C-alpha positions in Angstrom: 94.7 90.8 89.8 93.1 87.5 88.8 89.5 88.4 87.2 88.2 84.7 86.2 85.5 83.8 87.8 86.6 80.6 89.9 83.7 78.0 89.9 85.1 75.4 91.7 84.8 76.2 95.5 80.8 77.4 94.9 79.6 74.1 96.2 81.5 73.9 99.1 80.7 77.8 100.0 77.4 77.3 99.3 77.1 74.0 102.0 79.3 77.0 104.3 77.3 79.8 104.0 74.4 77.9 104.5 75.7 77.6 108.9 76.4 81.3 108.8 72.9 82.5 109.8 72.1 85.1 112.3 70.6 87.9 112.0 72.1 91.9 112.3 74.9 91.7 114.2 75.5 95.5 115.7 74.7 99.0 115.7 75.9 101.3 112.8 79.7 100.8 112.9 79.2 104.9 112.1 78.4 105.8 115.5 82.5 105.5 116.3 83.6 109.4 116.4 86.4 109.1 113.9 87.6 112.2 115.6 87.9 111.1 119.2 91.1 109.9 121.1 91.6 106.4 120.7 93.5 103.3 121.8 95.7 102.0 119.3 94.3 99.2 117.8 95.0 96.2 114.9 92.4 95.6 112.0 92.8 92.2 110.4 92.0 92.2 106.8 91.9 89.0 104.1 92.1 88.8 101.0 93.6 86.7 97.8 95.7 89.0 96.6 99.0 88.3 96.4 102.6 89.0 94.8 102.8 92.7 93.3 99.3 93.3 93.5 99.5 91.7 97.8 102.1 94.5 97.9 100.0 97.8 96.1 97.0 96.8 98.3 98.9 96.5 101.2 100.4 100.4 101.1 96.8 101.5 100.4 95.4 100.1 103.2 98.1 100.7 105.3 98.0 104.7 104.2 94.7 104.8 106.9 96.9 105.8 109.3 97.1 109.0 108.0 93.6 109.3 108.5 92.9 107.4 111.9 96.8 107.4 113.4 95.7 105.3 116.4 94.8 102.6 113.5 97.2 99.7 112.2 95.9 97.2 109.5 97.2 93.9 109.0 97.1 92.2 105.4 96.7 88.7 105.2 96.9 87.9 101.7 96.3 84.3 99.5 92.8 83.7 101.3 89.8 83.2 99.1 85.9 83.2 99.6 86.2 79.6 101.0 88.8 80.4 103.7 86.7 83.5 104.7 83.8 81.5 105.0 85.5 79.2 107.2 86.5 81.5 109.2 83.2 83.1 110.1 81.3 80.2 110.8 84.3 79.5 113.1 83.5 82.5 114.8 87.2 83.9 114.1 86.6 86.0 111.1 89.0 89.0 109.8 88.1 92.6 110.4 87.5 93.1 106.9 87.1 91.0 103.7 88.1 91.2 100.4 86.8 89.4 98.0 87.5 88.9 93.8 84.2 87.2 93.2 81.1 89.2 93.3 78.8 86.8 92.5 78.9 85.8 95.9 77.6 88.7 97.1 74.2 87.8 96.9 74.8 84.6 99.3 76.9 87.0 102.3 73.7 89.3 102.1 71.2 86.3 102.2 72.7 84.7 105.2 74.1 87.5 106.9 77.9 86.4 106.6 78.5 89.8 106.0 76.7 92.9 107.6 74.4 94.8 106.1 76.0 98.4 105.5 73.0 100.3 105.0 72.8 101.8 108.2 76.9 102.9 108.0 76.1 104.6 104.9 73.4 106.6 106.3 74.5 107.3 109.6 77.8 109.0 108.1 74.8 110.5 105.4 76.5 108.9 102.2 74.5 109.3 99.2 75.0 105.7 97.4 73.7 107.3 94.3 75.7 109.9 93.8 79.0 108.3 95.7 78.7 105.2 92.8 77.8 105.1 89.2 74.6 103.0 89.0 76.1 99.4 87.7 78.0 98.8 91.4 74.7 98.1 92.8 73.8 95.2 90.7 76.5 93.1 92.9 77.1 94.6 95.6 73.5 94.5 96.9 71.0 91.9 97.4 67.0 92.1 98.2 67.6 95.7 99.2 71.0 94.6 101.7 73.7 96.6 101.1 76.5 93.4 102.1 79.3 94.7 100.1 81.1 97.5 98.8 83.5 97.8 95.6 87.1 98.8 96.4 88.0 98.8 92.4 86.0 97.3 89.6 86.5 96.0 86.5 84.9 96.3 82.8 84.8 94.3 79.6 85.9 96.0 76.1 87.5 95.1 72.6 91.2 95.1 72.2 92.1 94.9 68.4 95.5 95.3 66.9 95.7 98.3 65.0 98.4 97.1 62.1 96.3 93.5 61.8 93.4 95.8 61.1 94.7 98.0 59.0 96.5 95.7 56.6 93.3 94.1 56.2 92.1 98.0 55.2 90.0 98.4 58.7 90.5 101.9 60.0 87.7 101.6 62.6 87.2 98.6 65.4 83.6 96.6 64.5 80.5 98.3 66.5 77.9 95.3 65.5 78.6 91.6 66.4 78.2 91.1 62.2 80.6 93.5 61.7 83.5 91.9 64.2 82.4 88.2 62.2 82.5 89.6 59.0 85.7 91.7 60.1 87.2 88.3 62.1 87.2 86.2 58.7 89.2 88.4 56.7 91.7 89.1 59.6 92.4 85.4 60.0 95.0 83.8 58.2 96.1 80.4 57.3 98.8 78.3 56.9 99.6 76.2 53.9 98.1 73.1 55.4 95.2 74.6 56.7 95.8 75.9 60.6 95.3 78.9 61.8 98.1 81.1 61.8 96.6 84.5 63.1 92.9 84.4 64.5 90.8 87.6 63.7 89.2 86.8 66.5 89.0 84.0 68.9 85.6 82.6 69.8 85.9 79.7 71.5 83.8 79.4 74.9 86.6 78.6 77.6 89.5 80.4 75.9 90.8 83.5 77.7 87.6 86.0 79.1 85.2 84.5 76.6 82.0 83.4 78.4 78.0 83.3 78.1 78.4 86.4 80.8 80.7 88.9 78.8 79.3 87.8 74.9 75.8 87.7 76.4 75.8 91.4 77.5 76.2 92.1 74.0 72.8 91.1 73.3 71.5 92.1 76.5 70.3 88.9 77.2 68.5 88.2 80.7 69.4 85.1 83.4 65.8 85.8 85.0 62.5 87.4 84.8 60.6 89.6 86.2 59.7 86.8 89.0 63.3 85.7 89.3 62.8 82.7 87.2 65.5 81.4 84.5 64.9 82.7 81.4 67.9 81.0 79.3 65.6 78.9 77.2 62.4 81.8 76.7 64.9 84.9 76.5 65.6 84.7 72.7 68.9 86.8 72.6 70.5 83.7 74.7 69.9 82.0 71.5 71.1 84.6 69.0 73.9 84.5 70.8 75.1 81.1 71.0 74.0 81.1 67.2 76.6 83.8 66.4 79.0 82.5 68.3 78.9 78.6 66.7 78.5 80.2 63.1 82.1 81.7 64.1 83.2 78.6 65.3 82.0 76.5 62.3 84.0 78.8 60.0 87.1 78.8 61.5 87.0 74.9 62.7 86.5 73.9 66.0 89.5 71.4 65.9 91.4 74.2 64.2 91.0 76.4 66.9 91.4 74.1 69.8 94.8 73.0 68.2 95.5 77.1 67.3 94.8 77.5 71.1 96.7 74.9 72.2 99.5 76.1 70.4 99.3 79.2 72.7 99.7 77.8 75.5 96.4 77.2 75.9 94.5 78.8 79.2 97.9 78.9 80.8 98.9 81.5 78.5 96.2 84.1 79.6 98.4 85.1 82.1 102.2 85.3 80.3 103.7 87.3 77.8 102.7 84.0 75.5 99.3 85.3 75.4 97.8 85.1 71.9 97.1 88.9 71.9 100.2 90.3 73.0 102.4 88.0 70.5 100.4 89.0 67.7 98.5 86.0 67.2 95.0 87.2 68.0 93.7 90.3 66.4 90.4 91.4 68.1 89.5 89.6 71.9 87.3 91.2 74.4 88.9 91.3 78.1 89.3 93.4 80.5 90.8 96.7 81.3 93.8 94.7 83.6 95.0 93.1 80.0 96.5 97.0 79.9 98.6 96.2 82.4 99.8 93.1 81.4 100.7 94.0 77.9 103.1 96.9 79.6 104.2 94.4 82.0 105.0 91.8 79.2 106.6 94.2 77.1 104.4 93.4 74.3 105.3 94.9 71.0 101.6 94.8 70.2 100.2 97.9 68.5 96.9 98.0 69.6 93.9 100.0 70.8 90.4 99.7 73.2 86.8 100.3 72.4 83.9 99.1 73.7 82.4 95.4 73.1 80.6 95.1 69.5 76.9 94.5 70.4 73.9 93.1 68.7 72.4 94.4 65.3 69.2 94.8 66.8 70.3 96.6 69.4 72.7 99.4 68.7 71.8 101.4 72.0 73.6 98.8 73.8 77.1 100.5 72.2 79.5 101.5 75.0 78.3 99.3 77.6 79.7 96.4 78.9 79.9 94.0 81.9 81.5 95.5 84.9 81.6 93.9 88.1 85.2 93.4 90.5 86.5 93.2 93.7 84.3 93.8 96.9 84.7 94.5 100.3 82.9 93.6 103.5 82.6 93.1 107.3 82.2 90.0 108.3 79.6 88.8 110.8 80.7 88.6 114.6 84.1 91.0 113.9 84.9 92.2 117.3 85.7 95.6 116.2 82.5 96.9 113.8 82.8 100.5 113.8 86.5 100.3 113.5 86.1 97.7 110.6 83.6 100.4 108.7 86.3 103.6 109.1 88.8 101.4 107.1 85.8 99.6 104.3 84.9 103.5 104.1 88.1 104.5 103.8 88.4 101.6 101.0 85.5 102.0 99.1 84.8 106.3 99.2 88.3 107.8 99.8 89.6 109.6 96.0 93.2 109.9 97.1 92.9 105.6 97.8 91.1 104.6 95.0 93.2 106.6 92.8 96.3 105.2 94.4 94.9 101.7 94.0 93.9 102.0 90.4 97.1 103.3 89.0 98.5 100.6 91.2 97.0 97.3 90.2 95.2 98.8 86.8 91.2 98.1 87.6 88.9 100.7 87.1 88.7 103.1 90.2 84.5 102.7 91.3 83.3 106.5 92.7 82.3 109.2 90.8 84.7 111.5 92.2 87.7 108.8 91.6 86.7 108.2 87.5 87.6 111.9 87.2 91.4 111.7 87.9 92.8 113.5 85.1 96.1 111.1 85.0 93.9 107.7 84.6 91.8 109.8 81.8 94.7 110.6 79.8 95.3 107.0 79.1 93.2 106.0 76.3 93.9 102.8 76.5 93.2 102.8 80.0 90.2 105.7 79.7 87.7 103.4 77.4 87.1 101.3 80.5 86.2 103.8 82.8 83.5 104.9 80.4 82.4 101.7 79.9 82.0 101.4 83.5 79.8 104.5 83.6 77.9 103.5 80.8 73.8 103.4 82.2 73.6 100.1 80.3 77.0 98.6 82.0 76.0 96.0 84.4 76.9 92.7 86.3 74.9 89.7 85.8 71.8 89.6 88.7 73.7 87.8 91.8 72.0 85.1 93.2 72.4 83.0 96.5 73.8 79.8 94.5 76.1 82.5 93.2 78.7 81.4 89.9 76.5 78.1 89.5 74.5 79.3 87.1 77.5 80.3 85.1 79.2 77.0 85.2 76.2 75.2 84.4 75.1 77.3 81.2 79.5 77.3 80.6 79.6 73.9 80.2 76.3 73.9 77.9 78.1 76.4 75.8 81.3 74.5 75.6 79.0 71.7 74.5 77.1 73.2 72.1 80.6 75.0 70.3 81.6 71.4 69.5 78.6 70.4 67.9 77.4 67.8 70.6 74.0 69.6 71.5 71.5 68.2 69.1 68.3 70.2 70.3 69.6 73.7 71.6 66.2 75.0 72.6 65.4 71.6 74.5 68.6 71.5 76.3 68.2 75.4 77.2 64.7 74.3 79.0 66.7 71.5 80.7 69.2 74.0 81.7 66.3 76.6 83.3 65.3 73.6 85.4 68.5 72.7 87.0 69.1 76.1 87.8 65.3 76.3 89.2 66.3 73.6 91.3 69.5 74.7 92.5 68.2 78.2 93.4 65.3 76.2 95.6 68.2 73.8 97.0 70.2 77.2 98.3 
């Protein structure tokens, strides 16, 4: 499942969302009696899945027929958030929508493009706090509207090459960012011409899953203050993170890192067998639980282990947590069969058997408290690390807002300029960035 946040459609989606409007769309869908006799009917589900993952998802969606024999599911693949929004605006929405971009949940809630599911949960007496770990509410609800539920989720942690660490004299992974930096320097190997042969850690923003969001969690850096005002310039943890990251870039050499990453195939190698970690060219990296499936599918020979990502030395209690957030599911505004749509959403987001089957097929973290207890998934020491990270009370997604990924895109651009040495006064630039994001929020 592709998990990289796609920001290119953010502006178009924002403009489209402004026309979604509307109020509460229907009565709680849970008023439908699932045990009563029903005429055969078909529900259309849109998602951006494809290939093997699309096949796995289709099979689990179709398994709803075991519970509701009268229900048939038509799974339309290759539909991103922009396509879903256009269909809603045009009055022809799918019965159920699946999105890879949790950042957009706030927009869906705020515009009512996706219906509030709180009435359905209450009517079916589903206790949200008992059903799901607290982390999911950071990216599925906005202003007390629960317009999305998690189908599966993701968690970020540390992957490390056991053999390379052992060769350098390390028997344990780093737990703090200072340990990570020290170990990375010792693990980095250079060719005779001074170019990088093996990177102890690839610190560049824009390389694989390195982002201000994933690395910012290691410092508990806050995107917004208690009043909702952007706080990238006022929370000193952002500056600490950026300076730590740049110190590693400067030590290894920005140009050398760029050439090294290019020699691996750049960003294109992330989803191929040429991935730097899988080929033994990168000793440690931050990535999501799905990398385990890629390593297996690519038949990579790397001897590796997983652990929580290192944290700020001044905040050791953060260790064990990480950024989380994954696939969300909801009922668009204007669907013709809201009651049946709810039954399918409820099945795919609360039914333990469906979630476990999906998690085993897609190798993403199951999202309910019960599904997280599955013995087979927990027996995989590589994978179980991420299940534990997801359940850590300090794990969270960044605050979601109606501007979607715009704040991440703007900050990411600044961070990439900073690592290249093109930012003179970092504090001044962060102040400007806060102003930019604040204006976007006003427009949103």
